[in-house]
N, C-alpha and C positions, 0 to 999 in steps of 0.2 A: 406607705405608698400613697394613700389617699391624701396625706398632707402635702406630699410632693406635687401631686396633680393639682391641688388647690393653689399652690404657689405659682405653678406654671400658668394657670388660668389668670391669676392676678397680673402676672407679667405681660401676658398678651393684651389684657385690657389697657394697661398703661401704654404699651407700644401703639395700640390703635389710637389712643387719644393724642399721642405725639404726632402720628401721621396726619390726623385731621388738622392739627395746627399748622403743619408744614404745607398742606395743600392750600390753606387760606393765605399763606405768605407768598406773594408773587415772585420773589427772587429765589426761594428755596434755600438750601444750605450752600454757602460759599465758604470754602476752606474751614468747614466745621463750625461756622458762626452765623446765626440767622441774621444778626444785625450788621454783618460786614458789608452788605450792599449800601446802606446809608453811609457807613464809615468811608467806603471807597469814594463815593460821590462827594462827600464832604472834604476829603483830602484833595480831590481834583479841583473843587471850587476854591479851596485854600490856595492852590497853585495859581488860579486865575486872579484871585483878589490880591495876592501878594506879589510874587516876582513878575507876573505878566503886567499887572497895573503899574509897577515901578518901571518896567521896560517901556510901556506906553508913555509914561510921564517924561522919562529922559529922552525918548525919541521926539516927543513934541517940543522939548526944549531945543533940540538941534534943528528940527523943522525940515522943510523941503522934502526931498525924496525919502529920507529916513523915516519921517512921520507917516508918509503914505505907505511905505513898506511895512511899518509896524502895524497899521490897521489891517493889512492883508494877513499878517501872522496871527493877529487876534482872531480874525474870521476863521482861520484854519483851526485854531484851538477850540473855538466854539463848536465847529463841526465835529471835532473829535469828542467833545463832551457829549454831544447828542448821540454819537456812535457808542460811547461807553454806557450811557444810560439805557440805550436799546439792548445792549448785550446783557445787562443785568436782568432783564425781564424776558429774554427770548433765548431759545436754543440755537446753537451754532448751525448755520445753513450748510448746504453742500458746497464743495469747493468751486463748482462751476457757477454758483450764484453769488459767491463772495465778491466777485469783481463789481457787480452792480451796487453792493453795499459800500464798497470802498471808493466808488467813483466820485462822490462829492468831496471827500477828503483829498483824493488825488488831484482833482481840478483846482482846489485851493493851493496845494503845493506847487502845481504847475504855474499858477498865476504869480506866485512869489518869485519863482525862477525866471519867468518871462520878463517880469518888471526889471530885474537886474540886467538882462540881455539888452533891453531897450534903452538903458541908461548908462551905457558904457562911457559916455562923455561926461558923466556927472562928477563933481568934485568930491562927492561922498561915495565913490564907487567901491572903496574898500569896505565900508559899512554894508553896502548892499551885497557884496560878495560873501561876507561872513554869514549873513542871514541866509542867502541863497544856497550856500554849500551845506548848511546844517539843518535846514528845514525838512529834508527827507527823513530825518529821525522820527517825525510824527508817524511814519509808517510802521512803528513798532507793533501796532495792533494786528499786523498781518504776519509777524514773525515771532519766534520764541522769546527773544530777549533783545535788548538794545543798550548800548553804552555810549551815549552822545559825549563827544569831547570836542572842545574848541579852545584855541589859544590865540590871543591877540595882544598887541602892545601898541599903545598910543600915548602921546605926551599930554594933550590937553586934559584938564580936570573933568570937563563936561563929557568928553569922549570916553575917558576912563570909567566914569560913572555909568555911561551907557553900556560899555562892554561888561561891567560887573553885573548890571541888571539883566542883561541878555543871558549871560552865563548862568545866573541863578535860576533861570527858567529850566535849563537842561539839568542842573543839579537837583532841583526839586522834582522834576519829572522822573529822573532816575531813581530817586528815593521812593517816589510813589509807585513805580513799577515793581521794585523789589519788595515792597510791603504788601501790595494788593494784587499783583499779577506776576508772581514769581516765575511761574512756568509758562507764561504766555497769557493772552487775554482769556479771562474766565467768563464763560457763558452760563446762562441759567440752565438748571437741570430739569425743571418742571414746566417752564413757560412754553408758549407756542414757538414754532420755528420762525426765525427772522424773515421779514418780507424781502422782496427782491431789491427794494430801494429804501434808502434812509429817509427821504423826503417825498415819498410817493412813487408811483409807477415810473420806471425809467422810460426815457423817450424812445429808446430803440425797440422796446417790447410793446408794440401797438397792434391793435386788431386790424386785420386787412380790410380795405374798403369794400363796401358791398358791390356785387357784380353790376355791371351796367344794365339798364333796362333793355328788353328785346327790341330789335329793330322793327321798322314798319313792314307790313306784309309785302311780298313781291308784287310788282306791277306788271301785268301781262299786256303787251302791246300787240295789236293786230296788224302785222306787217303785210298781210295779203291785200292786194288791190281790190277795190270794189268791182262788182260785176259790170257796173255801168262804165267804169274807166276802161276795162278790158275790151268791151264792145266798141268803144270809141276808137281805141288804138287799132283794132282789127279793121275798122272801116277806113281809117286813114291809109293803112298799108295797101288795101285793095284799090283805093282810089289812085295811088301812085303807080301801081302796076298796070292799071287800065289806061295810062297815058299813051302807050304805044311808043312810037319813035321819039316823041317829045320828052321822054324820060332822060335822054342823054344830053339834053341842053344844059343841065347843071354840072356836067363833068368838065374838068380842067384839061386843056391840051398839053401833052407831054412832047417836048422836042426830042430830036435824036441824041442830043448831048446828055439828056437825062435818062436815056434808055440804057439799061445795063448790058443788053446783048449787042449794042452798037458802040459802046464806050468801054475799052479795056481797063481804063483807070478806075471806073466805078466797080468793076468786078474784083479788082485787088483790094478795094476798100469795103467789100462785103455789101455793096449796093446802097450804102448810106450816103445820101446826097444832101440831107438837111442837117443843120446845126441846131444846137439848143437855142432857145429864145434868149436874146440878150437881156430882155426885161427880167427873166427869171434869174440869170446869173448875177445881175446887179443888185438883187434884193439882199439885204443884210440877213445874216442868220438870226433866227429867233432866239437861239440859245447862246447869246453873247456872254463872254466871260465877265463875271462880276468883279469890280475893283477889289484889290487886296485890302484886308482889314488892317487898320492902323492901330498898333498897340501903344499903350501908354509907357513912357520911359520908367525904368526901374534902377535905383541905386540904393541897396539896402543890405544889411547883414542878416542872413538867415541861418541861425545856428553857428556853424564854423565856416560858412561859405558866403563870400561877398558876391552879390548878383548885380551885374551891370548890363542891362538889356534895353534894346530899342532906343538908344540915345542917338539923336541927330542934331548936327550943328551945335554941339556942346563942347567947348574948348576949355572949360574950367572944372572938369571932373577930377576930384581929389579923394583918395581913400586914406584916411589917417587912423590912428589908434589900432594898428594891426598887431596880430600875434603870430607866433611861429607855427601854430597848428592850423591857421586859416588858409583857405584857398580862394582864389579870385576867378570867377567865371564871367567872361565878357561875350555876349551873344547879340548878333544882329545890330551892331552899331555902325554908324557911317558918319563921315565928315566930322569927327570928334577927336578930342585929346584927353587921355586918362593918365593921371599920375598916382602911383602907389608908393606911399612912404613906409619905411620900416622894412622888416623882413617877414616874408610869408612862405608858406609851404610850396605852393605851385600856382601857376597862372595858365588859364585856358582861354584862347581867343577863337571863337567859332562864328563863321558866316558874317564877317565884318568887311567893310569897304572904307578905304581912305581913313584909316584910324592910326593915330599916333599914341604909342604906349611908352611911358617913362617909369621905371621902377628902380628901387634901391637894390635889394638882394632877394634871391630865391634859393631855398635850400634843396628843392627838388628839380622840377622841369618846367619850362615854358613851352606850351604847345600852340601852334597856329594852324587852324584847320579851315578849309573851304573859304578862304578869304582872298582879298585883292587890295593891292596898293597899301601895304602895311609898313609902318616905320616903327622900329623897336630900338630903344636905347637903354643900356644897362649902366647904372650909376655905380653899383657895387660889384657883386659877384653872383654868378649863376653857373651851375655845372653843365646843364644840357639845354639846348634849344631844338625843338622839333618843328619842321615845316612840312605840311602835307596838303596837297591839292590847293596850292596857293599861287596866284599870279601877281608877282611884284612884291618883294619883301626886302627892306633895307634894315640890316642889323648893325647898330652902333655899339661896339664893345668898349669897356673901360680898361684901364691898365690892370685892374685886379681880375678881370674876366677873360684874359687872353688864352687861358687854358680851357675855355669852354668848348664842348663838343656840339657840333651842329649837324643834325640828321635831317635829310630832306628826301621827299618822295613825291612824284607826280606834280612837281612845281616848276615854275619858270621865273626868269627875271629876278634872281636872288643875288644880293650883294652884301658883303661883309665889310664894314668900315672899321679899320684899326687905328687907334690914336697914334699920331706922329707929332712929336713936339708938345707944345702946350695946348693949342686950340685947333690943330689941324688933324685931318683924318686921311688915311690912304685907303682907297676902295679896291676890293678884290671880288671878282665875280665867282659864284659857286657854279661848277660845271653842270650842264644840262644834257650834254651828249656824250655817250660812252662807246667804247670799242671793246668787243669781246672776242677773244681768240682761244683756240685749243692748243695747249702747249704739250700735248702728248699724254697727259694724265688727268688734267682738269681744265676748266674754263677760267680764263684770266680776263678780268674786266678792268679797264682804266679809262680815264677821261681822254677824249680826243683833243688833239692840238691842231686847230685849223689855222693855217698861215693867212694873215690878213694882208 
């Protein structure tokens, strides 16, 4: 029995020695191996020095937008390296604080995607799209696992080399995750809790400003007149009363026409014989309306929406490079002409005046709201046109859009022009006046026919 107790004491001593060594190690145990922290970072550095460097080299060989895009991808990978290094020495924070830690990486990913949206007219748009669609895979640190996959095919040798170098990044990253973070990002077990931000305190979490200093003490004004002024006013009043009959010399004579009891017309007007002073009525109001603020014109793609706003005297507005999922929103434009090429989802025209719109095809609806003097021409096909609260609208249909449905409400001066022959159009007005009658069971409404 004593021998057994002695063996247990020796085992406890050895365990305490191991515990002391683990406390001195900043990363603690990771997957049962003390040195796995350095191995994990070495593996990620191998990814940066190998596939990433090759990707940067091939991108520089292509140049232009591809080279700029590659630098953004490299910055995102450097931010992820800093995140992994921090996770090796810190414990996992609460879920509510994780968003602050992931913000720098999220900003880098968003920058890569925004660059692609701004370069839709680039000749290397396919390259930018490939990177933009795959860069969200760097968000694997926030999920359990990730399996990035990308397939491209190009003919040029330089571009094929670029594709292979870019694919090798995700292949190497996938191998790295399976080897060092099999069940998700591994945090330290013994280090301190991770801070709120990877590169310092977040901008949103700031201390409130100090309260303003107290205001000056109240000023007490003595509004009571002085005793000397009161005595002087009383003396002047008694002096006027002591004038006797001379006090009436300052009164104005009133004729019989101005006396209410002798003039019935004045009694009906309530005895008011004087009018407001013309000088007062001619004074301009002090609160005159300020002139309307002039906005700068806009013609840009914002996500999936084309914005055309505040255009004036512009007759060369053209929207190209359109996609089926995009919508066009035209707002507060006047004396302008807009042409939309290709096929879009829908078009909305709001608060416009004297605007001409020419478009190819729309798969949804064309809406005209709160506008005036609008000319609309369909070159291809459109299923529905809606006209609401509009004064003056001419719709030119094509041969392919004769089955279009036109819905109108609270509008006037609407005309539809149908093609007739090669270059001629025949005009048909849209009814504005209707007649409603009771047929015994329901109300029946139909356009009125006024004989001319």
